[in-house]
PDB file of N, CA, C and O in Angstrom:
ATOM      1  N   MET A   1     103.612  28.194  47.030  1.00  0.00           N
ATOM      2  CA  MET A   1     104.087  29.412  47.637  1.00  0.00           C
ATOM      3  C   MET A   1     105.520  29.234  48.127  1.00  0.00           C
ATOM      4  O   MET A   1     105.899  28.171  48.619  1.00  0.00           O
ATOM      5  N   HIS A   2     106.301  30.292  47.982  1.00  0.00           N
ATOM      6  CA  HIS A   2     107.702  30.231  48.382  1.00  0.00           C
ATOM      7  C   HIS A   2     107.875  30.787  49.782  1.00  0.00           C
ATOM      8  O   HIS A   2     107.225  31.754  50.178  1.00  0.00           O
ATOM      9  N   SER A   3     108.749  30.162  50.502  1.00  0.00           N
ATOM     10  CA  SER A   3     109.068  30.667  51.831  1.00  0.00           C
ATOM     11  C   SER A   3     110.335  31.509  51.722  1.00  0.00           C
ATOM     12  O   SER A   3     111.322  31.080  51.125  1.00  0.00           O
ATOM     13  N   ILE A   4     110.304  32.671  52.281  1.00  0.00           N
ATOM     14  CA  ILE A   4     111.443  33.596  52.222  1.00  0.00           C
ATOM     15  C   ILE A   4     112.201  33.504  53.530  1.00  0.00           C
ATOM     16  O   ILE A   4     111.639  33.668  54.613  1.00  0.00           O
ATOM     17  N   GLU A   5     113.497  33.237  53.403  1.00  0.00           N
ATOM     18  CA  GLU A   5     114.333  33.166  54.596  1.00  0.00           C
ATOM     19  C   GLU A   5     114.883  34.560  54.891  1.00  0.00           C
ATOM     20  O   GLU A   5     115.552  35.157  54.048  1.00  0.00           O
ATOM     21  N   VAL A   6     114.607  35.065  56.059  1.00  0.00           N
ATOM     22  CA  VAL A   6     115.072  36.386  56.454  1.00  0.00           C
ATOM     23  C   VAL A   6     116.282  36.219  57.357  1.00  0.00           C
ATOM     24  O   VAL A   6     116.199  35.631  58.435  1.00  0.00           O
ATOM     25  N   LYS A   7     117.403  36.747  56.898  1.00  0.00           N
ATOM     26  CA  LYS A   7     118.632  36.691  57.693  1.00  0.00           C
ATOM     27  C   LYS A   7     118.804  38.004  58.430  1.00  0.00           C
ATOM     28  O   LYS A   7     118.476  39.062  57.893  1.00  0.00           O
ATOM     29  N   PRO A   8     119.314  37.955  59.651  1.00  0.00           N
ATOM     30  CA  PRO A   8     119.569  39.212  60.358  1.00  0.00           C
ATOM     31  C   PRO A   8     120.617  40.030  59.610  1.00  0.00           C
ATOM     32  O   PRO A   8     121.558  39.479  59.039  1.00  0.00           O
ATOM     33  N   SER A   9     120.447  41.319  59.620  1.00  0.00           N
ATOM     34  CA  SER A   9     121.347  42.199  58.865  1.00  0.00           C
ATOM     35  C   SER A   9     122.765  42.193  59.435  1.00  0.00           C
ATOM     36  O   SER A   9     123.720  42.465  58.707  1.00  0.00           O
ATOM     37  N   ASN A  10     122.913  41.892  60.709  1.00  0.00           N
ATOM     38  CA  ASN A  10     124.242  41.912  61.295  1.00  0.00           C
ATOM     39  C   ASN A  10     124.905  40.538  61.295  1.00  0.00           C
ATOM     40  O   ASN A  10     126.044  40.420  61.749  1.00  0.00           O
ATOM     41  N   GLY A  11     124.241  39.505  60.807  1.00  0.00           N
ATOM     42  CA  GLY A  11     124.832  38.180  60.721  1.00  0.00           C
ATOM     43  C   GLY A  11     124.729  37.364  61.994  1.00  0.00           C
ATOM     44  O   GLY A  11     125.252  36.251  62.047  1.00  0.00           O
ATOM     45  N   TRP A  12     124.083  37.871  63.005  1.00  0.00           N
ATOM     46  CA  TRP A  12     123.967  37.151  64.266  1.00  0.00           C
ATOM     47  C   TRP A  12     122.655  36.366  64.272  1.00  0.00           C
ATOM     48  O   TRP A  12     121.567  36.940  64.321  1.00  0.00           O
ATOM     49  N   THR A  13     122.786  35.060  64.221  1.00  0.00           N
ATOM     50  CA  THR A  13     121.599  34.211  64.309  1.00  0.00           C
ATOM     51  C   THR A  13     121.228  34.062  65.776  1.00  0.00           C
ATOM     52  O   THR A  13     122.048  34.348  66.649  1.00  0.00           O
ATOM     53  N   PRO A  14     120.017  33.624  66.063  1.00  0.00           N
ATOM     54  CA  PRO A  14     119.655  33.406  67.481  1.00  0.00           C
ATOM     55  C   PRO A  14     120.600  32.417  68.171  1.00  0.00           C
ATOM     56  O   PRO A  14     120.917  32.578  69.350  1.00  0.00           O
ATOM     57  N   GLU A  15     121.044  31.404  67.445  1.00  0.00           N
ATOM     58  CA  GLU A  15     121.973  30.437  68.049  1.00  0.00           C
ATOM     59  C   GLU A  15     123.312  31.090  68.378  1.00  0.00           C
ATOM     60  O   GLU A  15     123.899  30.838  69.430  1.00  0.00           O
ATOM     61  N   ARG A  16     123.781  31.928  67.466  1.00  0.00           N
ATOM     62  CA  ARG A  16     125.056  32.615  67.699  1.00  0.00           C
ATOM     63  C   ARG A  16     124.934  33.569  68.878  1.00  0.00           C
ATOM     64  O   ARG A  16     125.844  33.662  69.702  1.00  0.00           O
ATOM     65  N   LYS A  17     123.818  34.275  68.959  1.00  0.00           N
ATOM     66  CA  LYS A  17     123.600  35.174  70.105  1.00  0.00           C
ATOM     67  C   LYS A  17     123.630  34.408  71.416  1.00  0.00           C
ATOM     68  O   LYS A  17     124.220  34.858  72.398  1.00  0.00           O
ATOM     69  N   LEU A  18     122.985  33.237  71.423  1.00  0.00           N
ATOM     70  CA  LEU A  18     122.932  32.418  72.639  1.00  0.00           C
ATOM     71  C   LEU A  18     124.329  31.956  73.034  1.00  0.00           C
ATOM     72  O   LEU A  18     124.707  32.040  74.203  1.00  0.00           O
ATOM     73  N   ARG A  19     125.105  31.464  72.052  1.00  0.00           N
ATOM     74  CA  ARG A  19     126.480  31.023  72.352  1.00  0.00           C
ATOM     75  C   ARG A  19     127.319  32.183  72.877  1.00  0.00           C
ATOM     76  O   ARG A  19     128.084  32.017  73.826  1.00  0.00           O
ATOM     77  N   GLN A  20     127.181  33.337  72.274  1.00  0.00           N
ATOM     78  CA  GLN A  20     127.958  34.501  72.719  1.00  0.00           C
ATOM     79  C   GLN A  20     127.559  34.917  74.127  1.00  0.00           C
ATOM     80  O   GLN A  20     128.417  35.249  74.946  1.00  0.00           O
ATOM     81  N   ALA A  21     126.268  34.901  74.411  1.00  0.00           N
ATOM     82  CA  ALA A  21     125.796  35.266  75.755  1.00  0.00           C
ATOM     83  C   ALA A  21     126.364  34.307  76.799  1.00  0.00           C
ATOM     84  O   ALA A  21     126.752  34.726  77.889  1.00  0.00           O
ATOM     85  N   GLU A  22     126.410  33.013  76.460  1.00  0.00           N
ATOM     86  CA  GLU A  22     126.970  32.028  77.400  1.00  0.00           C
ATOM     87  C   GLU A  22     128.458  32.280  77.626  1.00  0.00           C
ATOM     88  O   GLU A  22     128.943  32.202  78.755  1.00  0.00           O
ATOM     89  N   LYS A  23     129.178  32.582  76.549  1.00  0.00           N
ATOM     90  CA  LYS A  23     130.611  32.874  76.684  1.00  0.00           C
ATOM     91  C   LYS A  23     130.840  34.101  77.562  1.00  0.00           C
ATOM     92  O   LYS A  23     131.733  34.103  78.410  1.00  0.00           O
ATOM     93  N   ILE A  24     130.040  35.138  77.360  1.00  0.00           N
ATOM     94  CA  ILE A  24     130.209  36.365  78.141  1.00  0.00           C
ATOM     95  C   ILE A  24     129.880  36.118  79.610  1.00  0.00           C
ATOM     96  O   ILE A  24     130.563  36.630  80.497  1.00  0.00           O
ATOM     97  N   ARG A  25     128.835  35.335  79.867  1.00  0.00           N
ATOM     98  CA  ARG A  25     128.503  35.019  81.275  1.00  0.00           C
ATOM     99  C   ARG A  25     129.613  34.214  81.938  1.00  0.00           C
ATOM    100  O   ARG A  25     129.851  34.371  83.136  1.00  0.00           O
ATOM    101  N   ALA A  26     130.296  33.357  81.187  1.00  0.00           N
ATOM    102  CA  ALA A  26     131.409  32.594  81.752  1.00  0.00           C
ATOM    103  C   ALA A  26     132.644  33.485  81.938  1.00  0.00           C
ATOM    104  O   ALA A  26     133.390  33.326  82.905  1.00  0.00           O
ATOM    105  N   TRP A  27     132.849  34.411  81.015  1.00  0.00           N
ATOM    106  CA  TRP A  27     134.009  35.280  81.036  1.00  0.00           C
ATOM    107  C   TRP A  27     133.899  36.360  82.105  1.00  0.00           C
ATOM    108  O   TRP A  27     134.897  36.712  82.734  1.00  0.00           O
ATOM    109  N   LYS A  28     132.697  36.886  82.315  1.00  0.00           N
ATOM    110  CA  LYS A  28     132.391  37.919  83.315  1.00  0.00           C
ATOM    111  C   LYS A  28     133.305  39.144  83.216  1.00  0.00           C
ATOM    112  O   LYS A  28     134.024  39.458  84.165  1.00  0.00           O
ATOM    113  N   PRO A  29     133.279  39.830  82.082  1.00  0.00           N
ATOM    114  CA  PRO A  29     134.167  40.982  81.927  1.00  0.00           C
ATOM    115  C   PRO A  29     133.876  42.099  82.917  1.00  0.00           C
ATOM    116  O   PRO A  29     134.766  42.895  83.217  1.00  0.00           O
ATOM    117  N   TRP A  30     132.663  42.179  83.428  1.00  0.00           N
ATOM    118  CA  TRP A  30     132.326  43.241  84.383  1.00  0.00           C
ATOM    119  C   TRP A  30     133.078  43.085  85.688  1.00  0.00           C
ATOM    120  O   TRP A  30     133.202  44.051  86.442  1.00  0.00           O
ATOM    121  N   GLN A  31     133.586  41.885  85.979  1.00  0.00           N
ATOM    122  CA  GLN A  31     134.370  41.695  87.197  1.00  0.00           C
ATOM    123  C   GLN A  31     135.828  42.109  86.993  1.00  0.00           C
ATOM    124  O   GLN A  31     136.535  42.394  87.960  1.00  0.00           O
ATOM    125  N   GLN A  32     136.273  42.142  85.747  1.00  0.00           N
ATOM    126  CA  GLN A  32     137.662  42.496  85.462  1.00  0.00           C
ATOM    127  C   GLN A  32     137.833  43.990  85.230  1.00  0.00           C
ATOM    128  O   GLN A  32     138.930  44.521  85.401  1.00  0.00           O
ATOM    129  N   ALA A  33     136.785  44.657  84.850  1.00  0.00           N
ATOM    130  CA  ALA A  33     136.880  46.086  84.554  1.00  0.00           C
ATOM    131  C   ALA A  33     136.815  46.868  85.859  1.00  0.00           C
ATOM    132  O   ALA A  33     135.742  47.048  86.435  1.00  0.00           O
ATOM    133  N   THR A  34     137.970  47.328  86.316  1.00  0.00           N
ATOM    134  CA  THR A  34     138.013  48.020  87.602  1.00  0.00           C
ATOM    135  C   THR A  34     138.208  49.516  87.452  1.00  0.00           C
ATOM    136  O   THR A  34     138.056  50.270  88.413  1.00  0.00           O
ATOM    137  N   GLY A  35     138.547  49.946  86.237  1.00  0.00           N
ATOM    138  CA  GLY A  35     138.789  51.366  86.043  1.00  0.00           C
ATOM    139  C   GLY A  35     140.190  51.737  86.482  1.00  0.00           C
ATOM    140  O   GLY A  35     140.979  50.863  86.840  1.00  0.00           O
ATOM    141  N   PRO A  36     140.507  53.008  86.460  1.00  0.00           N
ATOM    142  CA  PRO A  36     141.859  53.441  86.813  1.00  0.00           C
ATOM    143  C   PRO A  36     142.115  53.265  88.310  1.00  0.00           C
ATOM    144  O   PRO A  36     141.234  53.480  89.142  1.00  0.00           O
ATOM    145  N   ARG A  37     143.332  52.873  88.619  1.00  0.00           N
ATOM    146  CA  ARG A  37     143.678  52.651  90.030  1.00  0.00           C
ATOM    147  C   ARG A  37     144.680  53.665  90.557  1.00  0.00           C
ATOM    148  O   ARG A  37     144.659  54.005  91.740  1.00  0.00           O
ATOM    149  N   THR A  38     145.554  54.147  89.689  1.00  0.00           N
ATOM    150  CA  THR A  38     146.583  55.079  90.140  1.00  0.00           C
ATOM    151  C   THR A  38     146.072  56.516  90.034  1.00  0.00           C
ATOM    152  O   THR A  38     145.167  56.793  89.247  1.00  0.00           O
ATOM    153  N   PRO A  39     146.634  57.415  90.803  1.00  0.00           N
ATOM    154  CA  PRO A  39     146.227  58.819  90.703  1.00  0.00           C
ATOM    155  C   PRO A  39     146.401  59.379  89.289  1.00  0.00           C
ATOM    156  O   PRO A  39     145.560  60.144  88.817  1.00  0.00           O
ATOM    157  N   SER A  40     147.496  59.000  88.612  1.00  0.00           N
ATOM    158  CA  SER A  40     147.690  59.523  87.252  1.00  0.00           C
ATOM    159  C   SER A  40     146.653  58.939  86.297  1.00  0.00           C
ATOM    160  O   SER A  40     146.185  59.635  85.396  1.00  0.00           O
ATOM    161  N   GLY A  41     146.287  57.668  86.484  1.00  0.00           N
ATOM    162  CA  GLY A  41     145.250  57.063  85.651  1.00  0.00           C
ATOM    163  C   GLY A  41     143.899  57.709  85.881  1.00  0.00           C
ATOM    164  O   GLY A  41     143.137  57.930  84.940  1.00  0.00           O
ATOM    165  N   LYS A  42     143.607  58.011  87.131  1.00  0.00           N
ATOM    166  CA  LYS A  42     142.348  58.681  87.454  1.00  0.00           C
ATOM    167  C   LYS A  42     142.313  60.094  86.864  1.00  0.00           C
ATOM    168  O   LYS A  42     141.276  60.552  86.385  1.00  0.00           O
ATOM    169  N   ALA A  43     143.458  60.775  86.905  1.00  0.00           N
ATOM    170  CA  ALA A  43     143.522  62.123  86.337  1.00  0.00           C
ATOM    171  C   ALA A  43     143.322  62.072  84.823  1.00  0.00           C
ATOM    172  O   ALA A  43     142.653  62.930  84.246  1.00  0.00           O
ATOM    173  N   THR A  44     143.906  61.062  84.194  1.00  0.00           N
ATOM    174  CA  THR A  44     143.767  60.921  82.743  1.00  0.00           C
ATOM    175  C   THR A  44     142.321  60.653  82.361  1.00  0.00           C
ATOM    176  O   THR A  44     141.794  61.291  81.450  1.00  0.00           O
ATOM    177  N   THR A  45     141.678  59.722  83.041  1.00  0.00           N
ATOM    178  CA  THR A  45     140.300  59.376  82.679  1.00  0.00           C
ATOM    179  C   THR A  45     139.320  60.475  83.051  1.00  0.00           C
ATOM    180  O   THR A  45     138.228  60.543  82.487  1.00  0.00           O
ATOM    181  N   SER A  46     139.688  61.332  83.985  1.00  0.00           N
ATOM    182  CA  SER A  46     138.776  62.418  84.344  1.00  0.00           C
ATOM    183  C   SER A  46     138.644  63.416  83.199  1.00  0.00           C
ATOM    184  O   SER A  46     137.693  64.195  83.147  1.00  0.00           O
ATOM    185  N   ARG A  47     139.621  63.384  82.270  1.00  0.00           N
ATOM    186  CA  ARG A  47     139.587  64.297  81.132  1.00  0.00           C
ATOM    187  C   ARG A  47     139.008  63.642  79.875  1.00  0.00           C
ATOM    188  O   ARG A  47     139.097  64.225  78.795  1.00  0.00           O
ATOM    189  N   ASN A  48     138.424  62.461  79.983  1.00  0.00           N
ATOM    190  CA  ASN A  48     137.915  61.750  78.805  1.00  0.00           C
ATOM    191  C   ASN A  48     136.870  62.561  78.047  1.00  0.00           C
ATOM    192  O   ASN A  48     136.867  62.553  76.816  1.00  0.00           O
ATOM    193  N   ALA A  49     136.010  63.239  78.732  1.00  0.00           N
ATOM    194  CA  ALA A  49     134.931  63.966  78.063  1.00  0.00           C
ATOM    195  C   ALA A  49     135.359  65.368  77.628  1.00  0.00           C
ATOM    196  O   ALA A  49     134.598  66.058  76.949  1.00  0.00           O
ATOM    197  N   TYR A  50     136.549  65.792  78.003  1.00  0.00           N
ATOM    198  CA  TYR A  50     137.006  67.142  77.662  1.00  0.00           C
ATOM    199  C   TYR A  50     137.246  67.235  76.171  1.00  0.00           C
ATOM    200  O   TYR A  50     138.007  66.444  75.613  1.00  0.00           O
ATOM    201  N   LYS A  51     136.619  68.173  75.531  1.00  0.00           N
ATOM    202  CA  LYS A  51     136.741  68.347  74.084  1.00  0.00           C
ATOM    203  C   LYS A  51     137.746  69.437  73.731  1.00  0.00           C
ATOM    204  O   LYS A  51     138.027  69.659  72.553  1.00  0.00           O
ATOM    205  N   GLY A  52     138.273  70.098  74.707  1.00  0.00           N
ATOM    206  CA  GLY A  52     139.277  71.118  74.452  1.00  0.00           C
ATOM    207  C   GLY A  52     138.663  72.500  74.354  1.00  0.00           C
ATOM    208  O   GLY A  52     137.471  72.645  74.084  1.00  0.00           O
ATOM    209  N   GLY A  53     139.476  73.504  74.572  1.00  0.00           N
ATOM    210  CA  GLY A  53     139.014  74.878  74.488  1.00  0.00           C
ATOM    211  C   GLY A  53     139.429  75.501  73.171  1.00  0.00           C
ATOM    212  O   GLY A  53     139.821  76.668  73.132  1.00  0.00           O
ATOM    213  N   HIS A  54     139.347  74.742  72.098  1.00  0.00           N
ATOM    214  CA  HIS A  54     139.844  75.201  70.813  1.00  0.00           C
ATOM    215  C   HIS A  54     139.050  76.375  70.253  1.00  0.00           C
ATOM    216  O   HIS A  54     139.614  77.232  69.573  1.00  0.00           O
ATOM    217  N   TRP A  55     137.782  76.424  70.522  1.00  0.00           N
ATOM    218  CA  TRP A  55     136.960  77.477  69.935  1.00  0.00           C
ATOM    219  C   TRP A  55     137.451  78.854  70.372  1.00  0.00           C
ATOM    220  O   TRP A  55     137.584  79.759  69.548  1.00  0.00           O
ATOM    221  N   LEU A  56     137.718  79.012  71.660  1.00  0.00           N
ATOM    222  CA  LEU A  56     138.189  80.315  72.147  1.00  0.00           C
ATOM    223  C   LEU A  56     139.561  80.654  71.589  1.00  0.00           C
ATOM    224  O   LEU A  56     139.828  81.809  71.258  1.00  0.00           O
ATOM    225  N   MET A  57     140.430  79.662  71.483  1.00  0.00           N
ATOM    226  CA  MET A  57     141.757  79.914  70.924  1.00  0.00           C
ATOM    227  C   MET A  57     141.650  80.316  69.454  1.00  0.00           C
ATOM    228  O   MET A  57     142.340  81.234  69.011  1.00  0.00           O
ATOM    229  N   LEU A  58     140.795  79.640  68.703  1.00  0.00           N
ATOM    230  CA  LEU A  58     140.626  79.979  67.293  1.00  0.00           C
ATOM    231  C   LEU A  58     140.022  81.368  67.127  1.00  0.00           C
ATOM    232  O   LEU A  58     140.397  82.109  66.218  1.00  0.00           O
ATOM    233  N   ARG A  59     139.098  81.716  67.996  1.00  0.00           N
ATOM    234  CA  ARG A  59     138.491  83.040  67.928  1.00  0.00           C
ATOM    235  C   ARG A  59     139.540  84.124  68.146  1.00  0.00           C
ATOM    236  O   ARG A  59     139.573  85.113  67.413  1.00  0.00           O
ATOM    237  N   GLU A  60     140.385  83.946  69.137  1.00  0.00           N
ATOM    238  CA  GLU A  60     141.444  84.915  69.423  1.00  0.00           C
ATOM    239  C   GLU A  60     142.443  84.974  68.268  1.00  0.00           C
ATOM    240  O   GLU A  60     142.886  86.055  67.880  1.00  0.00           O
ATOM    241  N   LEU A  61     142.793  83.814  67.723  1.00  0.00           N
ATOM    242  CA  LEU A  61     143.709  83.777  66.586  1.00  0.00           C
ATOM    243  C   LEU A  61     143.097  84.502  65.389  1.00  0.00           C
ATOM    244  O   LEU A  61     143.794  85.229  64.681  1.00  0.00           O
ATOM    245  N   SER A  62     141.817  84.311  65.164  1.00  0.00           N
ATOM    246  CA  SER A  62     141.129  84.999  64.073  1.00  0.00           C
ATOM    247  C   SER A  62     141.182  86.511  64.265  1.00  0.00           C
ATOM    248  O   SER A  62     141.404  87.250  63.306  1.00  0.00           O
ATOM    249  N   ARG A  63     140.983  86.967  65.478  1.00  0.00           N
ATOM    250  CA  ARG A  63     141.058  88.407  65.765  1.00  0.00           C
ATOM    251  C   ARG A  63     142.455  88.946  65.480  1.00  0.00           C
ATOM    252  O   ARG A  63     142.597  90.021  64.898  1.00  0.00           O
ATOM    253  N   LEU A  64     143.485  88.207  65.885  1.00  0.00           N
ATOM    254  CA  LEU A  64     144.858  88.649  65.650  1.00  0.00           C
ATOM    255  C   LEU A  64     145.169  88.704  64.159  1.00  0.00           C
ATOM    256  O   LEU A  64     145.783  89.659  63.684  1.00  0.00           O
ATOM    257  N   VAL A  65     144.746  87.678  63.422  1.00  0.00           N
ATOM    258  CA  VAL A  65     144.994  87.662  61.977  1.00  0.00           C
ATOM    259  C   VAL A  65     144.260  88.815  61.313  1.00  0.00           C
ATOM    260  O   VAL A  65     144.829  89.496  60.460  1.00  0.00           O
ATOM    261  N   ASN A  66     143.019  89.046  61.684  1.00  0.00           N
ATOM    262  CA  ASN A  66     142.256  90.151  61.103  1.00  0.00           C
ATOM    263  C   ASN A  66     142.908  91.497  61.403  1.00  0.00           C
ATOM    264  O   ASN A  66     142.931  92.386  60.552  1.00  0.00           O
ATOM    265  N   ALA A  67     143.433  91.641  62.607  1.00  0.00           N
ATOM    266  CA  ALA A  67     144.112  92.894  62.962  1.00  0.00           C
ATOM    267  C   ALA A  67     145.364  93.076  62.103  1.00  0.00           C
ATOM    268  O   ALA A  67     145.650  94.185  61.654  1.00  0.00           O
ATOM    269  N   GLU A  68     146.114  91.988  61.872  1.00  0.00           N
ATOM    270  CA  GLU A  68     147.309  92.071  61.024  1.00  0.00           C
ATOM    271  C   GLU A  68     146.933  92.414  59.583  1.00  0.00           C
ATOM    272  O   GLU A  68     147.599  93.227  58.942  1.00  0.00           O
ATOM    273  N   VAL A  69     145.874  91.798  59.078  1.00  0.00           N
ATOM    274  CA  VAL A  69     145.424  92.085  57.713  1.00  0.00           C
ATOM    275  C   VAL A  69     145.020  93.553  57.603  1.00  0.00           C
ATOM    276  O   VAL A  69     145.363  94.220  56.627  1.00  0.00           O
ATOM    277  N   LYS A  70     144.294  94.056  58.598  1.00  0.00           N
ATOM    278  CA  LYS A  70     143.864  95.464  58.579  1.00  0.00           C
ATOM    279  C   LYS A  70     145.087  96.384  58.614  1.00  0.00           C
ATOM    280  O   LYS A  70     145.140  97.384  57.897  1.00  0.00           O
ATOM    281  N   ALA A  71     146.065  96.040  59.449  1.00  0.00           N
ATOM    282  CA  ALA A  71     147.279  96.858  59.528  1.00  0.00           C
ATOM    283  C   ALA A  71     148.010  96.854  58.188  1.00  0.00           C
ATOM    284  O   ALA A  71     148.537  97.883  57.766  1.00  0.00           O
ATOM    285  N   GLY A  72     148.044  95.710  57.522  1.00  0.00           N
ATOM    286  CA  GLY A  72     148.682  95.633  56.209  1.00  0.00           C
ATOM    287  C   GLY A  72     147.952  96.469  55.179  1.00  0.00           C
ATOM    288  O   GLY A  72     148.583  97.141  54.363  1.00  0.00           O
ATOM    289  N   ARG A  73     146.646  96.436  55.208  1.00  0.00           N
ATOM    290  CA  ARG A  73     145.859  97.266  54.275  1.00  0.00           C
ATOM    291  C   ARG A  73     146.058  98.752  54.546  1.00  0.00           C
ATOM    292  O   ARG A  73     146.144  99.556  53.619  1.00  0.00           O
ATOM    293  N   ASP A  74     146.130  99.106  55.821  1.00  0.00           N
ATOM    294  CA  ASP A  74     146.366 100.507  56.163  1.00  0.00           C
ATOM    295  C   ASP A  74     147.728 100.975  55.646  1.00  0.00           C
ATOM    296  O   ASP A  74     147.867 102.107  55.183  1.00  0.00           O
ATOM    297  N   LEU A  75     148.726 100.098  55.730  1.00  0.00           N
ATOM    298  CA  LEU A  75     150.048 100.452  55.213  1.00  0.00           C
ATOM    299  C   LEU A  75     150.005 100.636  53.698  1.00  0.00           C
ATOM    300  O   LEU A  75     150.581 101.584  53.164  1.00  0.00           O
ATOM    301  N   VAL A  76     149.321  99.726  53.015  1.00  0.00           N
ATOM    302  CA  VAL A  76     149.217  99.824  51.560  1.00  0.00           C
ATOM    303  C   VAL A  76     148.455 101.092  51.170  1.00  0.00           C
ATOM    304  O   VAL A  76     148.827 101.781  50.220  1.00  0.00           O
ATOM    305  N   ASP A  77     147.391 101.392  51.910  1.00  0.00           N
ATOM    306  CA  ASP A  77     146.616 102.600  51.612  1.00  0.00           C
ATOM    307  C   ASP A  77     147.380 103.881  51.880  1.00  0.00           C
ATOM    308  O   ASP A  77     147.077 104.926  51.303  1.00  0.00           O
ATOM    309  N   ALA A  78     148.396 103.801  52.776  1.00  0.00           N
ATOM    310  CA  ALA A  78     149.184 104.998  53.115  1.00  0.00           C
ATOM    311  C   ALA A  78     150.221 105.333  52.049  1.00  0.00           C
ATOM    312  O   ALA A  78     150.783 106.428  52.058  1.00  0.00           O
ATOM    313  N   ILE A  79     150.478 104.414  51.140  1.00  0.00           N
ATOM    314  CA  ILE A  79     151.460 104.655  50.090  1.00  0.00           C
ATOM    315  C   ILE A  79     150.852 105.625  49.077  1.00  0.00           C
ATOM    316  O   ILE A  79     149.765 105.387  48.549  1.00  0.00           O
ATOM    317  N   PRO A  80     151.576 106.733  48.810  1.00  0.00           N
ATOM    318  CA  PRO A  80     151.030 107.702  47.826  1.00  0.00           C
ATOM    319  C   PRO A  80     151.070 107.102  46.423  1.00  0.00           C
ATOM    320  O   PRO A  80     151.991 106.374  46.055  1.00  0.00           O
ATOM    321  N   ARG A  81     150.040 107.436  45.662  1.00  0.00           N
ATOM    322  CA  ARG A  81     149.954 106.913  44.283  1.00  0.00           C
ATOM    323  C   ARG A  81     150.037 107.990  43.299  1.00  0.00           C
ATOM    324  O   ARG A  81     149.982 107.733  42.096  1.00  0.00           O
TER     325      ARG A  81
END
């Protein structure tokens, strides 16, 4: 019978995971991450989740374009044939 060696799909062996965990515990990145300190930095990060109000702007732009198209059609229709 053959034994099948199963490799992790991400390439991380248990030994590699252990070494990485030890490095991270020695490095302690959670102690270095303090977040924004200045008022401008805090203001910038407060907008991280903001996706923008583009939908409303696009809707209004669409209305304006449609109104212009309608006005153009009305002008063309007003021309005697």
